[in-house]
N, C-alpha and C positions, 0 to 999 in steps of 0.2 A: 687382484681377488682373488683368496682363497675360500675353501668350503666353510669353514669356520666362521668368515667374515659373512658369507653371502646367508648363512643360517640366522645368524646374529640381526642383519638386517631383517628377512624374513619375519623374524620373532616380533622383533619392535614392532613391524608395520602391524602385525597380527594384535598387537594389544592397543593400536588405537581404535577408538571407536567410529564406526563409518556413519557419517551425519547424514540424515533424510533430506532429500532437498525442500528446502520453505513452500507451503503452499501459497500460490498467488493469490492474494488479494488485496482487492483495490477498495479502500473506504470512501465513500462520498457523504457528505453531510450537505444538504439542502437547508438554505437559510430564506428566511422573507427578508424584505426589502431593510427591515430594522436591524438586522443581525440575529433576529429569533431563531433558533433551530428548529426546523419542522421535522425533519426523517433524516436518519442515517441509511445508509444503504450498504451492505455490505456484499462485494459482487466476487464470485469464484474464480476470477482472472485479472490480470493487470491490466488497467487503463493507464496512461501517462498524462498527466493534467494537460500539456500541450496538445493534445491529439481530441480534447473534448473543443468541439466546435462551439464559439459562443454567438449569442442570438441578442436580439432587442430584448427579449424576456428575462434571460438569465446573464452573469460572467462568473470565469473562476476567480473567486475572492482572492484565494492564496490556498498556499499549502501550509499543514498545523501539523501538530502531535500533539497527542495526550497519553495516558498511562498506557493505553492499548496500542500505540504506535502513530504512523502518519496517517493523514488523510486529507482530501481536498475538499476546501469549503467552495461549494458554489452556491452563488447569490441573487435572488429575485430582483430585477431593476426596476419593479413597478409596485408601488404600496398597495395598489387596489386587486393585483393578480394572486390568488392562490392556487394552489395544486388541486 
C-alpha cells in the first residue's frame, strides 16, 4: 500500500458520518384482563421480556410493534384486579 492509497482510505473514512449509539429504552404496555391498555411505561434502560418474572397476577402476553417500535405487552390475570 502506498501513501496515496492510505490517504484515500483516510479521506473516505472521514466522509462517513459517525453514528451515535441508540438509547436503550424499553417500552412496556400493561393491559387489563380483557386486553385493554392501562398504561405504557418508557424505561431508560433495556429489559428483555424473558427477564420479566411472571406471577399469578400477571404474565407476558407477547412482544408487539407499533409506529414507535417494539414493546412488551404485560397482561393482568384477574379481571377484578387493577393497578
